[in-house]
N, C-alpha and C positions, 0 to 999 in steps of 0.2 A: 644441767638445767637449774636456774636459780629459783629457790623456794623461799617465798617471803609472804607478806601480808596482803590482805584485801585492801582495795581503795576504800576509805571510810565512807559509809553511807548509813542511812537509817538512824533510829533514834530512841526515845525516852519511855519510861514506864509510868503509865497512869492506871487507875483502878476502875473496876465496875464498868467495863466496856464490852460486855457480852451482847449477845443478840445476833441478828443476821437473818438471812433468808435462804430458803432451799432452792436448788435447781428445779427447773420444770421437771415434771414427772418423766417426760420422754427422754430428756437429757440424762436424768439420774439413772434411768433404766439402761440407757446406752452405756454409761460409764460402768455400771455394775457388770454388764455383759462383757465389756472390754477387760475389766479386772479378772473375771472368770476365765477369759481367753488367755490372759497372761499366765495363768496357772497351768494351762494344758497345751500351750502353743508350741512346746518344745519340738523342734525339728519338723514343723509343718511346712511343706513347700509353699512357695508364694501363691500358686494358683488356688490352693485350698484356703490359705490365709486371706486372700482377697475376697473370696466368697463369704467367709465368716465375718470379716470386718464390714463387708457390705451389709450383711444382716444386722450387725451391731448398730450401725448408724442409720439404717433405713427409716426407722420410726422418727428419729431426730430430723433427718432431711425432709421427710414427707410433711411433718408438721411445720417445719421452717418454711418450706417452699409454698405450702398451702396458705399459711398465715400471711406471707409476704404479698400475696395477691389480693388480700382484703383491702377495701378502701380505707383511707386514713381515718374517716369518721367512725369506722367500726373497730378500729384497733384498740380503743381505749375502754371498751366495755369492761366493767368491773374494776376500773382503776380510776380513782378520783385525784385529779391533778392538784387541786388546792389542799386537799387533805395530805397528800404526799409532801407538799412544801412545808406544812405546819407540823408534821409528825416529828417527835423528838427521839424516836428510836430509829434503828436502821430500817430503811424502806427498800423497795425494789421497783424497777421500771416495768412497763408492759412486757408481756411474754416475748413479743417480737424482738425487743432489745436484749432482754436477759439471755435469750437463746444465742444471739450473736456474740455477746460478751463472753459467755461461758462455753462457747463451742470448743470441743477438745482438740484444737489444732496441735497441742503439744504431743498428741499421739503420732503426728507426722514426723518424718525423719529425713535427714540428708546424710548419706554414708560418707563421712569425711574422717572419722576417728579410726584410722586403719592400724592394724598391728604390723610389727616390723617384718613378720614373715608373709604379709599380704594375704593371710587366710581369713581374717576376721575384721569386723567393725563392732564397736559397741554403741549402744543408744541408752542413755539414762531416761527412765520413764517418769514423767511428771504426773502429778495429780491435779494440776491446775493452779489457780491463784492461791496463795497462802491464806489460811484462815486465821481469824482474829485470836483464837485460843493459843495458837503457836506464836503469832506475831507479838502478842502482849506479854510474853514471858519476861520476868524481871531481868534487868541487865544493868551493868555499870557503864556510865557514859564518861569517857575520859579523853579529852583532846581530839575529838573526831573518831575515836575508836570505841566500839561498843561490844562489851563482853558478857556473854551468857554465863554468869558466875556459877550457877547451879550445875552446869555441864562442863565448865572449864574450856570454853571455846568461844570464838568470835561469833557475834550474833548472826552474821551472814551464813555461817554453817548451819544454824538452826532454822532460819527462815528461807534459805535458798537451796534446800536439799530436795531430793527426789524420792520415789518410792520403790524403784526397781531398776534392773539392768537387763537389757536384751543384747545378746551377742548375735551378730548377723553374718552369715556366710558370704564371703566375697564372690563365690562361684555361682550360687543359685538363690541367695536371699533368704534361705531358711534361717529360723531363729531358735536360739537356745536361751531360756531364762535362767539367770544366775540366782541361786538360792540366797535369800537374805533373811535375817531374823524377823519374826512376826512383830509388827508394830514399830519397826525401826525405819529410819530414813537413811539415804545414802548420798554420797557426793564424791568428787575427786577421783573418778574412775580412770585408771591408766594401765596400759599393757606393760608387761615385762619387756626388756630389751629384745628377747627372742620371740615374743608373741605367744608363748606357751601358757602364760598365766596373766590374769589381771588382778589388780589390787584396788581397794576402795575403802573409803571411810564408812563406818556404820555408826549412826548417831542415835542414841537413846535419850531419854529425858535427863539422865544424870551423867553421861559420859560418851566419849568417842573412842572407837577402836578401829584397827585396820584388819580387813579380811582379805584373803586371797581366794580367787575363784578359778575354776577350770573351764575355759571356753567351750570345750567339747562336751563335757558331761553336765555342766551347770552347777556342780557341787562347789561349796565354799567352806572356809574354816577361818576362825579367828587366829591371828598370829601375834597379837600383842597381849601381854599379861598386864602391863601398866597402861593406864588410860592416856590417850594423847592430850597434850596441852595445845589446843588449837587457837590460841589467842592472837599473838602477833604473827606467828608462823602458822599458816592455815592449809598446809599441804604436806606431802611426803615425797620421797624420791627413791627410785630404784638405783642400785649401783650397776655399773656397766655389765657385770657378769650375771645379773639377775638373781644372785643368791641372797642379797640383802636389801632391806628397805631402811632408809634413814628418815627420822622424824624427830620432833620434840615432844617429850612426855612430861608428866607431872613429876617434879623432883622428889626424891626420898626425903622424908622429914619436913615437908613443906608446912609452914605455919598456917593457922586459920586466917580467913579473910579479915583484913583490918576493918574495925568497926569505928565509926566516928563517935566523938564524944557527944553526949546528949546535951552538954552545956557548951556554948560557943567559947572558944579560947582566944578569939581575936577577930578583927575585920578581914575582909578580902583586900589584898594589897597588890597594886600594880604601879610601876614607875615607867616613864618614857625612857627610851634608850638614846644614846648619843647618835646623832646623824638623822637623816631623813629615811625613816622606815616605811616604805610604801606597801602597807599591809591592806589586804582585803578585809571585809567584815566576816570573820569566821564564826561559825556556830560551835557550841559544845566544847569550848575551851576549858582547860583545867583552871582551877581557881584557888585551891586550898592545899595546905600541907597534907591533909588526908587524901586528896586526889593523887598526890605524888606517891604516897605509900601504896595506894591501891594499884596504880600503874606499875610500880616495881613488882608488886606481888603477882599481878596478872602476867607480866612480861618474863618473869624468871622461870626458865624451864631447863630441862636436861636434854641435850642432844644425844641421840642413841642410834645405833644400827641394830636391826632385828634380822636374825637368820630366818628366811622365809620357810625353810624346811623344818627346823627344830623349834623356832620361836625364841631361841636364846637372844637375850638383849645385852648389848655392850655399850657402856657409857663412853661418850667421847668428851673428855674434859669434865669440868665441874659445872654446876648450874650457873646460868648467866642470863642476862636480858638479851636473848637471841632474837634478832630482827629478821634474819634470813640466813640460808646456808645453801651450799652447792658442793656436792662431793665429786672428787675426781672419779673417772670411770672405774679405776681399780679399788676404790674405797679407802686408799691409804692417806689421802689428803682431803681437806675440805676448805672451802672459802666460808668463813663465818662472819656475819655482820652483827655487831653488838650495838644496842641502844646505849647512849651515854648520858650521864648527868652533866650539868644541871638541866632540869626540865623547865618548860616555859609556860607562862600564862597568857601569852599573846599570839602564839602560832600553834597549829595542830601538831600531833605526835609525829606525823610523817615529815615534819620539817625540823625535828629535833636532831641534835648531833649524833653521828654514828661513826663507828670505825669498823673497817673490814679487814680481817686478818686471814692468814693461811695457817691452818692447824694441821698437825700430824695426827696419826691414827689414835694416839693416846690423849689427844687434846692439847698437846704442847704447842704454844704459839711459835711458829717458825718465822713469820714476817708480817709486818703491817702492809696491807695491799693498798688501802685507800682510806683517807679520813675525810669525813663530810662535816663541816662546821654547821652549827645551828643556823638555819636560814630565817632571819627575821626581816627580810625585805630591804636590807641596807644597800644603798647604791643601786646597781643594776640587777641585783638578785631578787627575783620574785618568788615567794613561797607558793607551793602548790596547794590546792584545796579542791573539794568537789566542784567540777565544772571549770576549773582553771589549772592550766599547766604551769609548773614552776620553771625557773631557770637556774642553772648550776654553774660550776667553775669550768671554764673552757680548757683548763689544763688537767682535768681529772682523767683517770683511766676510763676508757669506754669499751663497750663490746667485749667484756671480759668473759672468757670461756675456757674450760679445760680442753686439752687435746685428747682425742678419743684413745690414743695409744698410751695415755697417762704419763707422757714424758714432760709434762709441764702445762702451762697455760699461756694463752695469747691475749693480747689486748691492743687497743689503739690509744695513742696519747700524743698530744701536740708537744713538740719540742719546746723546752723552756729556755729563754734567753734573758740575760741580764739587761741587754740593750732593748728597750721597749720599741725602738724603731725597726728592729730586725723582725722579719717574718717568722712565724712559728710553723715549721713544717710538721705535717702529720706523719706519724710513724707506726707501723705494725710491729709489735714487740713480742718476743717469746721469753718466758721466765721458767727456768728448769730447776728441779730440786738440787740442792736443799734450800733454794729460794733466798740466796744471799745476793747482794748487789752485783757481785761479779758474775752471777748466773743469768743476767739480763742481756739480751742481744737484740739488735735491730734486724728484722727480716726485710723491711721495705720502707722507703721514705719518699714523700712526695710533697710538693708545694701546694697541692690541692687538699681539700678536706675529704677524709676517708669516711664515707657514710655506712659502709659495711665491709666485712671481710670474711672469707671462708677458705676452705682447703679441699683438695682432692682427698680421696680415702687414704692414700699412702702418704699424705702430707708433702708430696713432692711439688705440688703446684699451689700457689696462693692466688686467690681471686679477690679483687677489691672493686668497690664502686667508688669512684672519685667525683666530687662536685667542685667546680670552680665558681667563684663569685661569693656573694653575701648570703646570709640566711634568707633574705627576702627575694633576692634575684640570684638563683643558684647557677646561672650561666650554663656551661657545658657539663654534661654528665658522661663519664667514661667507665665502661666495664672493662677491666683489665685482668689478664692472667700473667703471673710471674713464675717463671721456672726457678725453683729454689735449689737446683743443682748448681754445680760450679759455673754453668753458663750464665745464669742470672738473667736470661732473656725475658723480655716483656712482650705481650701480645695484646692487641686491642680486639676485644670480642665485639663491642658495640660502642658507638659514640653518637650523641645527639645533643641538640640544644634544648634545655629544659623548657624554653618557651615554645618549642615546636611540638605542640601537643600530639599531632597526628603521626609523628615519626618515632614515638616511644617504642623501643624494641622489646619491652617487657621486663620481667624480673627473673633473675637466675633461679632455677628450680633447685631446691635443697634436697638432700638425701632423706629418705624416710617415707616417701609416698604421699605426704600431705602437700597440697598445692597452696602457694602463698596468696595473700591478698595483695594485688599489685598497687604499689605507690606510684601514681602517675607523675609525681614531681621528682622523686628521688630515685626510683627504680631500684630500691634496696631489697636484697633477698632476706628472707627470714628462715630460721631453722634452729632448733635447740642445740644440735650437735655442732653446728658450724661447718658441716661437710656438704659440699656441693654435689649434686647428682651428676655423674658422668656416665658416658656410654661404657659398655663392657670392656672395650679396648682402651679406655681412658683418654681417647683422642678428642672427644667432643663433650660439650655441655649443652644445657637446654634453657631456653628462655620462654616463659609463659606470660602472655599479655592479652590486651584487648585492642581491637581496632574500632574506632568510632567514625561514623559518617559525618560529613560536614553539615548535613541536614538530618539530625536524629529524629525529627518528626516523620521523615519519609523512610528511613532505613535504620533498623536496629543494629546494635553492636555485635561484633564477632569476637570470639576468643580463639587464641591460637597457641600452638606449641612449636617452637623452632629448634632444630638441632644445629648447633654452631660448632664448627671445627676450631679447636683452640689455637692452632698455629696459623691458620689462614683466614679465619673469620668467615669462611664459606658457610652459607646458611641454607638449610633445607627445612621446609615446612612439613611436619609430620602429623599435625592435627589442625583443622580449622572448622569451627562450628558453622552450621547453617543459620543464617539470620532471616530467613524468609518466614515471617509470622511466628517465629519461635526463638527461644533463647536457650543455648546450651553451653555448659562450662565443665571443665575437668575438675572434679573434687578430690580424686585420689588417683595415684599412679600405682598400677599393679606390676607391670613389667615395662620399663621404658624402652628397652631394645626391641621387644616384640610389639610395642605400641598397644599395650592393653591398659585401659583406663576405666575408671568409674566416672560417669558424667551425670550431671543433673540437667534435666530438660524440662522446660515449661513454656507455656504460651499465655497470652492474655486471658484465656478461659480454661486452661488446664493446669492443675496444681503441679508443682515441681515433683518429679520422680527421678530416682537414681537408677541408672542403667549401667550394665557391664558392656563395655565397647571392646570387641575383639574382631579383628579382620573386617571392620566396617559394619559388623552386626551388633545390634543393641538388644540386650536381654534385660527386661525390667526386673529390678531387685526390690523395689518398695511398692507399697500399695497405699499411698497417701490419699487423703480425701479432701474435697472441697466442701466445707461445712456450711458455707453461705453462698450457694450457687446463684441465688437471686441477685446478690450484690455483684458477683462476678460478671453476670450477664446484663446488669442494669445499664441503661443508656448513659453514655459518657460523652463529655465534650471537653476538648482541650484546644484553646485558641489564644491568639495574641491580642492584647489590649494596648491601645496607645493613649498615653496621657496628653493633655493639652500642650505640654512642652516637647512633645515628640518622642519621649522615652517609651520603649515598648517592653512589655513583660507578659508572662504566661499566667493563664488561669485554668484550673481544672474544675469541672462540674460533674457531679454524679446525681442522677435523677432516680426517682422511684422506679422499680421494675415494671410497674403497670402504667407508666407515664404516657399520656397522649400528647403529642406535639400541639402546641398552642395553648396548653393549660398553664396559666400563671400561678406559680407555687409560692408559698412562704419559703424563705431561704435562710439557711444557717451558714454564715461565713466562718471559716476557721483559718487563722493566719499566724505568721511569725516574721516580723520585719527583719531584714538583713541589709547590711551596708555594702555599697559598691562605689568605686571611683567614677565609673562612667558606663555607657552602654556596652562597651567592649568587655569590661570586666564582668558585667552581668551576663552577657551572652556566653562567655567562657564557662561560667558556672553551670550552664545547661547542656554542655556538650556531652555529658555522660548519661543523659536521659535515655532510658531503655523502653521503647514502645512495645516490646515483646514480652515484658516481664508480667508474671502473674501478680494480681493485686495482693498486697501484703497487709492483711487486717490483723489487729490485735485487740486487747481488752479495752482500749480507749480510742478506737477508730471512729472519728466523727461521722464517717459514712453511714453508720448504722441509723442515723437520723432519717435517711431516705425511707426506712420502714415505717416511719411516723408521718410520711407524706411531705417531707421537706426536700427542697433542692439543696444539696450540700455544695458549697462553693469554697474552693481553696485557692485563693489568689496569691501569687508572689507579692511581696511588699518591699520593693527596693527603695532604700534611702540612699540618695546619691549626692556625692560632693567630693571636694578635694581631699587627698589623704590626710587623715587626722582631723578633718572638719566636716565629715558627712552629717553629723548630728545638727549642724547649723541649719540644715534643711528638713529636720525630722518632721515637724508639724506640717509643713508645706507638702512634702512628698506623701506623708501618710494620708492626708485629706485627698490629694489629687489621685493617688492610686485607687482608693476606694470609690471615689466618684466616677472614675473612668470605668471600673468594673461594673458598677451598678448601671451606668448608662448603657453599656454594651449588652448586659443581660436583659435589660428592659427592652432594648431594641430587638433582641432575639426572641422576645416574648416568652422568656423562661420564668421570670420572677414577678411577683407582686411587690413593687418597690415600697409599698406601705407596710409590708410585713417582713422585715429583715431583722435577723439576729447576727451578732458577731461574737466570736470567742477565741480564746487562745490560752496557752499554758506558758508559764514562766515569762520570758520576754514577749511572748504572744499575749499574755494577760496584761502586761504593761501597755502593749500597743492597743489592746481592746479598750481599756479605760481611757487612754488618750484619745482614741477615736470617738468615744462617747461624750467626751467633754469638749471636743473641738469640731464635731460634725453633728448634723441633725438626722443622720441616715438610719439609725438603728433603734428599734423599739425595745430590744432585749439584748443583754450582754452576759457572757459567761467568762469569768476571769479566774484562773487558778494559779496559786503559788507565785504571785506576782510581786513586783516592787512598784510602789506608787508614789514614792518620794525619794528623788535622787540625792537629796542632801544627806540621806542616811548611808550613801555609798560615796563619800566625798573624794576618795582617792582613785577614781576611775571605775568604770563598769562596762560590761559587754566589750565592744570594740573601742569605746571611748577611752583615750589615754590621757586626756587633760584632767587635771584635778579641779575641784569645785572652784577654788579661788582664782583659777586661770580662765574659767569659762562659766561664770555664775549665771549668765543669761541662758546658756544652753541647759544647764542642770535644772534651773527653775522652770524654763519653758517646756522641758520634757517631763515634768513632774505633774501627773494628773491630779494629785492631791491639792495642788495650788489652785486648780480650776474646777474643783469638785462642785462648786455652785452652778457650773454650766452643764452638769450631767443631763443628757437627754436619754430617755428610755429607762428601763428597769435593769439593774445590775445584780447578778448573782456572783458572789465570790466564794471560792473554796480554798482551803489551805491545809496542808499537812501540819499538825501541831508540833512536829519536830523536823521541819524543813532544814536540811543541812547545806543546801546550795548557797554558794557565796552570793550575797546581795539580796536574797529573798527571804529574810527572817520572817517567822510566822506573825510578828506584830504588825506587819504592813497592812494586812487585811482588817484587823480590828480597829486600827487607827483610821483607815479610810471609812470603814463602816460607821464609826463614831461621828465623823464629819458629815457623812451623808444623812445620817439619822437626824442630826441637828439642823441640817439644811432642808429637811422635809422631802428628800429624794426617795424614790422607790428602790429598795435594795434588800438583799438577804445574804447571810453569811453562814457557811457550814465549815466548821473546823473539825478535822478528823484526827482522832487519837492515834499516836504511834507512827503516823504516816510521815514519810520524808518528802522529797521533791517530786511528787507524783504518787498517786494511789497504788497500793500493792495488794491489799487484802481483798478477798472475795466480797466481804461485807461492805467495805468502803466503795469498791467498784460498782456494785449494784446500787448502793445508795446514791452515789454520784450520778449515775445514769438516770435514776428515778427523779432526782431533783432537776437535772437538766431537762428531761422530757417534760416534766410538769411546768417548769419555768417558761419554756417555749410555748407550750399549749396555752397557758394562761395569758401570756403577754404578746404572742404573735397570732395564734389562731383565734383566740377568743372562744367564747362558749357557743355562740350561735352562728358565727360567720362561716359562710360557705366559700369554697374556692370558685373564682370566676373563670368561666370558660371562654376562651378566645377562639373563634372558628377561623380556620385558614386553610382553604382547599389547596392552595399552591404553596403551603409553608415549606421552606427549605432551610436547613442548617448551614451556617456559613463557617465551616471549619477550615 
């Protein structure tokens, strides 16, 4: 398993940002009760746990359901909307909203993290949204990487950690709590290869260590004497025999953290590079020689192995800027990726040059495995960044993994030709010790692209997924088995056209018990070991997949597991879910031959629960809770709207739980425009709709506004046009989409079209402000973390691939800043002060606010310290909801206005 760094997110250190709000008393008491239960729940069977947990949340649910029945005008008692908007400290929303935002959904679990012996699952116990005191710890910001220097770890390990671990029995759902040090936080839990032990990071304010726990007794102990260096490498790895753990620790004799000179030594310097470097607008780039010193200091660590039994530590090589590593199962070799100089001031750290090497046990370099040059966007190479995938070298080694028998490693690589006209065949290669050029051999070669490869447990059979065609049109997809004995026979397991959505045979099931997320386009299997799950006799493999109905509004999807004979392709269905008003899927495999699985089952009104499925009988293993039943059971409408040009698209509406048909409500729209070539491509995107899914609410679900008496409208917003030119129609389609939805809702007597609000986040915020400067429909708008001037992203944005100088009219026409003088309604903007997303720098909101203020428009702006591209802290979330609720109350409901009642004895919904 490759151990490497986090994707860079989150941000900067500001001061004096304390404050915040308390949970409601009922919720606080419920959480305290749950924490007490965690201490004494060891080995409580599920029936008893269900009763205790029911008592734990009963007060919360009763208050929640009771308050949700109150009329909208009574929900704001004791809460002043205008005062909330003006307050300069953290505020909170009405109780009905805060209860929904802070509902402890994190106590619910899905049993998917299974041990190799299939006896246990683990569940990391959260304590809800991170609080500002932890979120605001000092850190260094270097090229998109953020390091908590006081604790020698990546900031993500500080802010994205949990408070405990439960081990859950796969047979009856009973739980054992793993002991953790008081006041610490945990992350990165993983079972040993045999399932007898689990290891995890323990984070304190000053350092990180690795602990090992016993899933049967719950006892644990620290196994590291030297603190972990969790900066670029943010994980650890078990060796194949389970006797050792490998990680990166603080090197001996490490110098103190470099301190910048108090007197500037020169200017910040950048030069353009030769060629056309198509770079996005990156945040948090390095800028000075001191930044370079800091990065090298944070990145330089010592690779070690730790004996789990004795705690003895063995150094592997010398300290280096280690970017990632992956040990062979026997622990004698390792792939080590090193960060290389020079560093860059124009791209993030994850685009710097790197070299991957094969090391021996003593750290001696045996071979160069792969070299990655710094990606500065030259030519066809696009650097990666938050929200944007990069592109690499087509001839690089791919899918590199160790063989489980430690006899070498395998990878896929396109054949290199000197003649550019000659096709590059894809080859599956094996490289054996001592890793010289003569030790490389070809296992399989094809003129198609190999999107995945794996092996049977004895490595006698190779399994590949091949795709023919281009990246955009992948043509035919073939799952193939190759006998690696002298016969070299190949067998087709499944074959289908990538455009034939409904004939997808699923994804090969990998060994280990975890069920993959099916890729509908590629059909590629996933699995850390690269071993394919076979039947006990080795004659069959298994495909897991989904079946979708041509009309997903009428019939929900099914999940299936097929047993396929390797040599004949004969197929037998051994599992198929029931899609009659429910949705069920396999989340873990206990025994493939005996057809024993753990499945997750849910309905539109029943929260997902994990069940043990044996001989057709389901035994419930979890006791998950629906913390917002009023929203789950609230009236819903889903229907098709047609624009004047004939284009049809979907709209979802959620109404207050006490809604009476015929009542015209103020409405809050929330949307995110997307681009399509035509009606067919739009319709294809909706084929995976699941009518039987349980509603998935989170801390920012706009549906909570129904508790304030609003109809919540979530329309699709298709922008349609020729490939590469969709945005030529942006303003036209945006206006027509919204007009069609408003007309339809008005005709259905759901909304008061004089009291409409619109909002969105990121590209949805961009669409919101565009709608408010190009249409007269909305009295209030909410726009978060948006871009409002496309000239600041001149080298492409979102799905737009033309640069500004090739499409000036489009860039300017889509920039609401240019039309700020036309703003109708009152606009609330919010932005994370350290937004790392490409294209949505925090200065977009202040610049637009400055213009609106000068134009005499009604607007407010709230900038949130430390926050990235979306609020994370408890304090910010509550504050945000408080401002949203207040903004809509002031600008949509007004102070005295009452909702108008439309009587309709024969009213019918037209769904």
